[in-house]
Short mmCIF file of the C-alpha atoms (twelve columns), coordinates in Angstrom:
data_MODEL
# 
_entry.id   MODEL 
# 
loop_
_atom_site.group_PDB 
_atom_site.id 
_atom_site.type_symbol 
_atom_site.label_atom_id 
_atom_site.label_alt_id 
_atom_site.label_comp_id 
_atom_site.label_asym_id 
_atom_site.label_seq_id 
_atom_site.Cartn_x 
_atom_site.Cartn_y 
_atom_site.Cartn_z 
_atom_site.pdbx_PDB_model_num 
ATOM 1   C CA . MET A 1   9.406   -36.829 -26.092 1 
ATOM 2   C CA . ASP A 2   8.040   -36.266 -29.382 1 
ATOM 3   C CA . ASP A 3   7.637   -32.441 -30.750 1 
ATOM 4   C CA . SER A 4   4.280   -31.769 -29.562 1 
ATOM 5   C CA . THR A 5   4.985   -32.608 -26.122 1 
ATOM 6   C CA . ARG A 6   7.998   -30.112 -26.395 1 
ATOM 7   C CA . ALA A 7   6.111   -27.225 -27.734 1 
ATOM 8   C CA . ILE A 8   3.391   -27.683 -24.910 1 
ATOM 9   C CA . ILE A 9   5.814   -27.421 -22.234 1 
ATOM 10  C CA . LEU A 10  7.577   -24.428 -24.065 1 
ATOM 11  C CA . LEU A 11  4.243   -22.930 -24.128 1 
ATOM 12  C CA . ILE A 12  3.183   -23.831 -20.663 1 
ATOM 13  C CA . LEU A 13  6.756   -22.473 -19.058 1 
ATOM 14  C CA . ILE A 14  6.332   -19.302 -21.506 1 
ATOM 15  C CA . VAL A 15  2.669   -18.278 -19.438 1 
ATOM 16  C CA . LEU A 16  4.262   -18.847 -16.565 1 
ATOM 17  C CA . LEU A 17  7.060   -16.588 -17.328 1 
ATOM 18  C CA . LEU A 18  4.476   -13.681 -18.257 1 
ATOM 19  C CA . ILE A 19  2.752   -14.187 -15.653 1 
ATOM 20  C CA . MET A 20  5.416   -14.075 -12.970 1 
ATOM 21  C CA . LEU A 21  6.079   -10.961 -14.735 1 
ATOM 22  C CA . ALA A 22  3.104   -9.314  -14.252 1 
ATOM 23  C CA . PHE A 23  2.836   -10.107 -10.652 1 
ATOM 24  C CA . ILE A 24  6.213   -8.414  -10.305 1 
ATOM 25  C CA . GLY A 25  5.260   -5.245  -12.621 1 
ATOM 26  C CA . ALA A 26  1.963   -4.657  -11.299 1 
ATOM 27  C CA . ASN A 27  4.204   -4.984  -7.631  1 
ATOM 28  C CA . LEU A 28  6.875   -2.371  -8.897  1 
ATOM 29  C CA . MET A 29  3.951   0.037   -10.407 1 
ATOM 30  C CA . TYR A 30  2.474   -0.377  -6.902  1 
ATOM 31  C CA . ARG A 31  5.613   0.936   -4.942  1 
ATOM 32  C CA . ARG A 32  6.041   3.620   -6.960  1 
ATOM 33  C CA . ALA A 33  2.638   5.149   -6.807  1 
ATOM 34  C CA . ILE A 34  2.911   5.087   -2.813  1 
ATOM 35  C CA . LYS A 35  6.016   7.186   -3.124  1 
ATOM 36  C CA . ALA A 36  4.252   9.125   -5.435  1 
ATOM 37  C CA . VAL A 37  1.291   9.627   -3.085  1 
ATOM 38  C CA . ILE A 38  3.149   11.064  -0.561  1 
ATOM 39  C CA . ARG A 39  4.956   12.904  -2.657  1 
ATOM 40  C CA . ILE A 40  1.834   15.139  -3.764  1 
ATOM 41  C CA . PHE A 41  0.766   15.506  -0.407  1 
ATOM 42  C CA . ARG A 42  4.018   16.415  0.770   1 
ATOM 43  C CA . GLU A 43  4.312   18.484  -2.517  1 
ATOM 44  C CA . ASN A 44  0.527   20.377  -1.530  1 
ATOM 45  C CA . HIS A 45  1.767   21.123  2.232   1 
ATOM 46  C CA . ALA A 46  -0.967  18.441  3.226   1 
ATOM 47  C CA . LEU A 47  0.691   17.586  6.578   1 
ATOM 48  C CA . THR A 48  -1.270  18.153  9.504   1 
ATOM 49  C CA . ALA A 49  -5.021  18.680  10.111  1 
ATOM 50  C CA . GLY A 50  -4.926  22.607  9.703   1 
ATOM 51  C CA . THR A 51  -3.747  22.028  6.167   1 
ATOM 52  C CA . ALA A 52  -5.559  19.020  5.272   1 
ATOM 53  C CA . LYS A 53  -7.032  18.982  1.577   1 
ATOM 54  C CA . PHE A 54  -9.627  17.364  -0.150  1 
ATOM 55  C CA . ALA A 55  -8.816  14.517  -2.089  1 
ATOM 56  C CA . ILE A 56  -10.043 16.805  -5.826  1 
ATOM 57  C CA . GLU A 57  -7.688  19.190  -4.472  1 
ATOM 58  C CA . LEU A 58  -4.834  17.114  -4.457  1 
ATOM 59  C CA . GLY A 59  -5.390  15.515  -7.867  1 
ATOM 60  C CA . PHE A 60  -7.393  12.265  -6.816  1 
ATOM 61  C CA . LYS A 61  -10.266 11.598  -8.419  1 
ATOM 62  C CA . ARG A 62  -12.624 9.118   -9.066  1 
ATOM 63  C CA . THR A 63  -13.627 8.515   -12.956 1 
ATOM 64  C CA . LEU A 64  -15.798 5.161   -14.167 1 
ATOM 65  C CA . PHE A 65  -13.594 5.080   -17.400 1 
ATOM 66  C CA . GLN A 66  -9.546  5.569   -17.537 1 
ATOM 67  C CA . PHE A 67  -8.483  6.095   -21.103 1 
ATOM 68  C CA . LYS A 68  -5.016  5.754   -19.864 1 
ATOM 69  C CA . GLY A 69  -2.760  3.142   -21.458 1 
ATOM 70  C CA . LEU A 70  -1.703  2.125   -17.859 1 
ATOM 71  C CA . ARG A 71  -3.765  1.054   -14.351 1 
ATOM 72  C CA . ASP A 72  -3.378  3.977   -12.361 1 
ATOM 73  C CA . TYR A 73  -2.222  2.545   -9.405  1 
ATOM 74  C CA . LYS A 74  -2.371  6.062   -7.201  1 
ATOM 75  C CA . PRO A 75  -6.187  5.505   -5.916  1 
ATOM 76  C CA . ALA A 76  -5.678  1.745   -4.857  1 
ATOM 77  C CA . ALA A 77  -2.149  3.193   -2.644  1 
ATOM 78  C CA . LEU A 78  -3.860  6.277   -1.469  1 
ATOM 79  C CA . GLN A 79  -6.282  3.348   0.128   1 
ATOM 80  C CA . LEU A 80  -4.103  1.387   1.690   1 
ATOM 81  C CA . LEU A 81  -1.936  4.734   3.381   1 
ATOM 82  C CA . MET A 82  -5.439  5.233   4.916   1 
ATOM 83  C CA . ARG A 83  -5.976  1.893   6.097   1 
ATOM 84  C CA . ASN A 84  -2.442  2.003   7.780   1 
ATOM 85  C CA . ASN A 85  -3.706  5.646   9.120   1 
ATOM 86  C CA . ILE A 86  -0.637  7.153   7.203   1 
ATOM 87  C CA . ILE A 87  -2.988  9.318   4.924   1 
ATOM 88  C CA . GLN A 88  -5.505  10.678  7.883   1 
ATOM 89  C CA . SER A 89  -8.975  12.165  7.038   1 
ATOM 90  C CA . THR A 90  -10.476 15.350  8.920   1 
ATOM 91  C CA . ASP A 91  -14.039 15.416  9.973   1 
ATOM 92  C CA . ASP A 92  -15.012 17.456  6.901   1 
ATOM 93  C CA . GLY A 93  -13.027 14.771  4.645   1 
ATOM 94  C CA . ARG A 94  -10.134 16.589  4.142   1 
ATOM 95  C CA . LEU A 95  -6.955  14.517  4.084   1 
ATOM 96  C CA . PHE A 96  -3.243  14.657  5.524   1 
ATOM 97  C CA . LEU A 97  -0.131  12.713  5.397   1 
ATOM 98  C CA . SER A 98  0.622   11.555  9.389   1 
ATOM 99  C CA . GLU A 99  4.390   12.133  9.028   1 
ATOM 100 C CA . GLU A 100 4.942   10.415  12.753  1 
ATOM 101 C CA . THR A 101 2.962   7.580   11.310  1 
ATOM 102 C CA . LEU A 102 4.897   7.465   8.432   1 
ATOM 103 C CA . ALA A 103 8.299   7.527   9.582   1 
ATOM 104 C CA . GLN A 104 7.242   4.160   12.206  1 
ATOM 105 C CA . THR A 105 6.976   2.137   9.394   1 
ATOM 106 C CA . ASN A 106 9.157   0.858   6.464   1 
ATOM 107 C CA . LEU A 107 7.703   3.324   4.043   1 
ATOM 108 C CA . GLY A 108 9.114   6.064   6.529   1 
ATOM 109 C CA . GLN A 109 12.637  4.817   6.168   1 
ATOM 110 C CA . GLN A 110 12.871  5.456   2.328   1 
ATOM 111 C CA . ARG A 111 13.053  8.820   0.611   1 
# 
């Protein structure tokens, strides 16, 4: 093998390592965001249909542009929790955390 072939192989390995690290980092941030969303609902006592709150009251806003350095994974985590019926919605659009549904998932085992 000549030097140029070694350099190309090394470059490919570095790129693959960086891609793998990006996926692992995104997964960790996503898990952190799920825990943060659950904590937000608990701190705001939005745990039943009677104590449900609007998303804006809980601090979830839809913005077209975010000027933060890191991506905010909480909106995606909120959508995932809603799809799995852990976060439920009232008829008027308020949201609440279903502790019963959460307890049935592996997320409920982690506190």
